[in-house]
C-alpha positions as CSV (number, residue, x, y, z in Angstrom):
1,M,-103.7,-44.5,-199.9
2,S,-104.8,-42.1,-197.2
3,G,-106.8,-39.0,-197.6
4,W,-105.7,-35.4,-197.9
5,F,-106.9,-31.8,-197.7
6,E,-107.1,-29.4,-200.6
7,L,-107.0,-25.7,-199.9
8,S,-108.4,-23.4,-202.7
9,K,-109.3,-19.8,-203.3
10,S,-112.7,-18.9,-204.6
11,S,-113.4,-16.3,-207.3
12,D,-114.3,-13.7,-204.7
13,N,-110.9,-14.2,-202.9
14,Q,-112.1,-16.3,-200.1
15,F,-110.7,-19.6,-199.0
16,R,-112.1,-23.1,-198.5
17,F,-110.9,-26.6,-198.0
18,V,-112.1,-30.0,-198.8
19,L,-111.1,-33.3,-197.3
20,K,-110.7,-36.1,-199.8
21,A,-110.6,-39.8,-199.2
22,G,-107.8,-41.9,-200.6
23,N,-109.9,-42.5,-203.8
24,G,-110.1,-38.7,-204.4
25,E,-113.8,-38.4,-203.4
26,I,-114.7,-35.3,-201.5
27,I,-115.9,-36.3,-198.0
28,L,-116.1,-33.0,-196.2
29,T,-116.3,-29.4,-197.4
30,S,-115.6,-26.3,-195.3
31,E,-117.3,-23.0,-195.2
32,L,-115.7,-20.0,-196.9
33,Y,-113.0,-18.2,-194.9
34,T,-111.9,-14.6,-195.5
35,T,-108.2,-15.5,-194.9
36,K,-105.9,-18.3,-195.8
37,S,-104.8,-18.6,-192.2
38,A,-108.4,-19.0,-191.0
39,A,-108.9,-21.9,-193.5
40,E,-105.7,-23.5,-192.3
41,N,-107.0,-23.2,-188.7
42,G,-110.2,-25.0,-190.0
43,I,-108.0,-27.8,-191.3
44,A,-106.3,-28.1,-188.0
45,S,-109.7,-28.2,-186.3
46,V,-110.7,-31.2,-188.5
47,Q,-107.5,-32.9,-187.7
48,T,-108.3,-32.5,-183.9
49,N,-112.0,-33.2,-184.0
50,S,-112.5,-35.8,-186.6
51,P,-111.6,-38.8,-184.4
52,H,-114.4,-38.0,-181.9
53,G,-117.7,-39.5,-182.7
54,E,-119.6,-37.0,-180.5
55,R,-118.5,-34.2,-182.9
56,Y,-120.7,-35.5,-185.7
57,D,-124.2,-34.2,-186.1
58,S,-126.3,-36.4,-188.4
59,K,-129.0,-34.5,-190.3
60,T,-131.8,-35.0,-192.8
61,S,-132.3,-32.3,-195.4
62,S,-135.7,-31.0,-196.5
63,N,-135.6,-33.2,-199.6
64,G,-135.1,-36.4,-197.5
65,K,-131.4,-36.8,-198.2
66,F,-129.0,-37.5,-195.4
67,Y,-125.8,-35.6,-194.4
68,F,-123.7,-34.7,-191.5
69,N,-121.8,-31.8,-190.0
70,L,-118.5,-32.1,-188.2
71,K,-118.4,-29.7,-185.2
72,A,-115.7,-28.3,-183.0
73,A,-115.8,-28.5,-179.2
74,N,-117.5,-25.1,-179.2
75,H,-120.2,-26.5,-181.4
76,Q,-119.3,-24.5,-184.5
77,I,-119.6,-26.3,-187.8
78,I,-116.1,-27.1,-189.3
79,G,-117.3,-28.9,-192.4
80,T,-120.4,-30.5,-194.1
81,S,-120.6,-33.7,-196.0
82,Q,-122.3,-34.4,-199.3
83,M,-125.9,-35.6,-199.5
84,Y,-126.4,-39.3,-199.1
85,A,-129.3,-41.5,-200.3
86,S,-129.4,-43.6,-197.1
87,T,-128.4,-43.4,-193.4
88,Q,-126.0,-46.3,-194.0
89,S,-124.2,-44.2,-196.7
90,R,-124.0,-41.3,-194.3
91,E,-122.5,-43.5,-191.6
92,T,-119.9,-44.7,-194.1
93,G,-119.1,-41.1,-194.8
94,I,-118.6,-40.4,-191.1
95,A,-116.3,-43.4,-190.9
96,S,-114.3,-42.1,-193.8
97,V,-113.9,-38.6,-192.2
98,K,-112.8,-40.3,-189.0
99,N,-110.2,-42.4,-190.9
100,N,-108.9,-39.6,-193.1
101,G,-109.4,-36.4,-191.1
102,S,-106.1,-36.7,-189.2
103,S,-104.1,-36.5,-192.5
104,H,-101.3,-34.0,-192.5
105,T,-101.2,-33.8,-196.3
106,I,-102.4,-30.5,-197.5
107,K,-102.4,-29.7,-201.2
108,D,-102.4,-25.9,-201.5
109,N,-104.2,-24.9,-204.7
110,S,-104.8,-21.3,-203.6
C-alpha cells in the first residue's frame, strides 16, 4: 500500500498536514498554515520536491537525535521528520518520503 497525506485543523484554527507511509506511520509533518489552501499548496510542494535528493537537509538535534527537513527549491522548509536514533534510520525515513511523497491521496480531516 502506498502512502497518503492527512490534512487536519488545529484547535487554534490553523491547518497542517502529515505524510504517512503505507503502514500508517507519520514520516513528515508540516508547519502550521493559516489557511487550508496554503496547507494544500504545501502538499503540492511535497509532491513536487520529494523525489529530489538535494532537497533533503539532514540534521542532528541538540539531544543527539537525527532528523531531516524537506525543503522547496527556494530553501523554505516544507516538512520535518520525526527524531531517529541513528543516521541509518534517518536515511530510511528520507527514502520513505521519496517513495511516498508523490502520492495524490489526501485524506481531509479538517
